[in-house]
C-alpha positions in Angstrom: 124.5 99.5 115.8 122.3 102.0 117.7 124.4 104.9 116.6 124.3 103.8 113.0 120.5 103.5 113.2 120.2 107.0 114.7 122.4 108.4 112.0 120.3 106.7 109.2 117.0 107.9 110.7 118.5 111.4 111.4 116.2 112.2 114.3 113.1 110.4 113.0 111.8 108.0 115.7 109.3 105.2 115.3 106.2 105.2 117.4 105.4 102.0 119.3 102.6 101.3 116.7 105.1 101.7 113.8 107.6 99.5 115.5 105.0 96.7 116.0 103.8 97.1 112.4 107.3 96.8 111.1 108.0 93.6 113.1 104.6 92.1 112.2 105.1 92.8 108.5 108.6 91.4 108.5 107.6 88.3 110.3 104.5 87.7 108.1 106.5 88.3 104.9 109.5 86.1 105.8 107.3 83.4 107.2 105.7 83.2 103.8 109.0 83.3 101.9 110.4 80.6 104.2 107.5 78.4 103.0 108.5 78.8 99.4 112.2 78.3 100.3 111.6 75.1 102.1 109.6 73.7 99.1 111.5 70.6 97.9 112.7 69.5 101.3 109.9 67.0 101.4 112.0 64.8 99.1 114.6 64.4 101.9 114.6 61.2 104.0 112.6 61.6 107.2 115.6 62.0 109.4 117.1 64.7 107.2 113.8 66.5 106.8 113.3 66.5 110.5 116.8 67.9 111.1 116.2 70.7 108.7 112.9 71.6 110.3 114.3 71.5 113.8 117.3 73.7 112.9 115.3 76.1 110.9 112.6 76.5 113.6 115.4 77.1 116.2 116.8 79.9 114.0 113.3 81.4 113.5 112.6 81.3 117.2 115.9 83.1 117.9 115.0 85.7 115.2 111.8 86.4 117.1 113.8 86.6 120.4 115.7 89.5 119.0 112.7 91.7 119.4 111.2 90.0 122.5 114.2 89.7 124.8 116.0 92.2 127.0 119.2 90.5 125.6 118.4 91.4 122.0 122.0 92.0 121.0 123.0 88.6 122.4 120.2 87.0 120.4 121.2 88.9 117.3 124.8 87.6 117.6 123.6 84.1 118.5 121.2 84.0 115.5 123.9 85.3 113.1 126.3 82.7 114.3 123.6 80.0 114.0 122.8 80.9 110.4 126.5 81.0 109.5 127.1 77.5 111.0 123.9 75.9 109.7 125.4 74.3 106.7 128.3 72.8 108.8 125.8 71.5 111.4 123.7 69.8 108.8 126.9 68.2 107.3 128.2 67.1 110.7 125.0 65.6 112.2 122.7 65.1 109.3 122.3 61.8 107.5 124.2 61.5 104.2 122.5 63.4 101.4 120.8 66.0 103.7 121.1 69.3 102.0 119.7 72.7 102.8 117.7 74.6 100.2 120.0 77.0 98.4 118.0 80.1 99.3 117.6 79.2 103.0 120.7 80.9 104.4 120.1 84.2 102.5 116.4 84.2 103.6 117.2 83.7 107.3 120.1 86.2 107.1 118.0 89.0 105.6 115.1 88.3 108.0 117.6 88.6 110.9 119.1 91.8 109.5 115.7 93.4 109.0 114.5 92.5 112.5 117.7 93.9 114.0 117.5 97.1 112.0 113.9 97.7 113.2 114.8 96.6 116.8 117.8 98.9 117.1 116.2 101.9 115.3 115.4 104.8 117.5 111.8 104.9 118.8 109.6 107.3 120.6 109.5 106.6 124.2 106.1 106.7 125.8 105.9 109.3 128.6 106.7 107.9 132.1 108.5 104.8 130.8 112.1 103.8 130.6 113.7 102.2 127.6 114.9 98.6 127.9 118.6 98.4 128.5 
């Protein structure tokens, strides 16, 4: 992933301020989009609505961990797997009739991909510091 990002940026490296701005923008934007995507889930029964909220918030937290943890690749893979399994999990443990909004999976997947792209893109290293492993 890192080699691909280096090739795409062709030597251009983000500063720490640009990195933070990218992540803040992505998180604000997708937080708002998620609000629109979840519109209509209020018609679910309380148990189904609660399940969707819990699962969705767990995925969002793991997206944020991609850029906050030393184990960012592990969190990226965990998040991608969680998103892929989300419909099956809801079917297996959710009350009958619990459905996910049709645009939820693509929204979470693009949010994850954008976060990973920014996280694994080359950045300028402040002098006297070492990059996270």
